[in-house]
C-alpha positions in Angstrom: -4.6 -1.8 18.2 -7.0 -4.7 18.3 -6.5 -5.9 14.8 -6.7 -9.6 14.2 -3.5 -10.8 12.5 -2.6 -13.8 10.5 0.2 -16.1 11.7 2.6 -14.0 9.6 1.4 -10.8 11.1 -0.8 -9.3 8.3 -4.2 -7.9 9.3 -6.9 -10.5 8.5 -9.2 -7.7 7.4 -7.0 -7.2 4.3 -7.9 -10.7 2.9 -10.5 -9.4 0.4 -7.7 -7.5 -1.4 -5.5 -10.6 -1.9 -7.9 -13.1 -3.6 -5.3 -13.9 -6.2 -2.8 -15.3 -3.6 -2.7 -17.7 -0.6 -3.4 -15.0 2.0 -2.2 -17.1 4.9 1.1 -17.5 3.2 1.8 -13.8 2.7 5.2 -12.9 4.1 5.4 -9.3 5.2 9.0 -8.9 4.0 9.0 -11.0 0.8 5.6 -9.6 -0.3 6.1 -6.1 1.1 5.6 -4.3 -2.2 2.2 -6.0 -2.8 1.1 -5.5 0.8 2.0 -1.8 0.6 0.3 -1.3 -2.7 -3.0 -2.9 -1.8 -3.2 -1.4 1.7 -2.5 2.1 0.4 -5.0 1.6 -2.4 -7.8 -0.2 -0.5 -7.0 -0.1 3.3 -9.1 1.5 6.0 -7.6 3.7 8.7 -6.8 0.8 11.1 -5.0 -1.1 8.2 -3.1 2.0 7.2 -2.0 2.5 10.8 -0.7 -1.1 10.8 1.1 -0.5 7.5 3.0 2.5 8.8 3.8 0.8 12.1 5.1 -2.3 10.2 7.1 -0.6 7.4 7.6 3.0 8.5 7.1 6.2 6.7 10.5 6.2 4.9 10.0 2.8 3.3 6.4 3.5 2.3 7.4 6.9 1.0 10.1 5.3 -1.2 7.5 2.8 -2.5 5.1 5.6 -3.4 7.8 7.7 -5.0 9.1 4.8 -7.1 6.0 2.8 -7.9 2.9 4.7 -6.8 2.2 6.4 -10.1 2.1 3.0 -11.9 0.5 0.9 -9.2 -2.1 3.1 -7.4 -5.3 4.7 -8.7 -4.4 8.3 -9.7 -6.5 9.9 -6.8 -4.9 7.6 -4.2 -1.4 8.2 -5.6 -1.9 12.0 -5.5 -3.2 11.7 -1.9 -0.2 9.7 -0.7 2.2 12.1 -2.4 0.6 15.0 -0.6 0.4 13.2 2.8 4.0 12.1 2.6 5.3 15.4 1.4 6.5 14.1 -2.0 6.6 15.9 -5.3 3.3 15.3 -7.0 3.4 12.7 -9.8 3.0 13.7 -13.4 -0.5 13.0 -14.6 -0.6 9.7 -16.5 -2.1 9.6 -20.0 -2.5 6.9 -22.5 -2.4 9.4 -25.4 0.9 10.9 -26.6 -0.7 14.3 -27.4 
């Protein structure tokens, strides 16, 4: 993989998705949830490969199972549930009826 990484080991190409934080200061362990969320939501194939190499399928699967329905766009959440072999999430709705 020829991905250019920051000093902390995060792909530099992910920078556009972290405009609200000091990207160079992202710590892959301390900020893992945010990195997983934004990479699953917006990442390209190379960034996704890095994500799985860095965190592993079990950790990412747990994140998707626990937080995906609330943190990812519905279509991306459904995709990751399918790809990871997880039970599909219940469709979210803002209406109670």
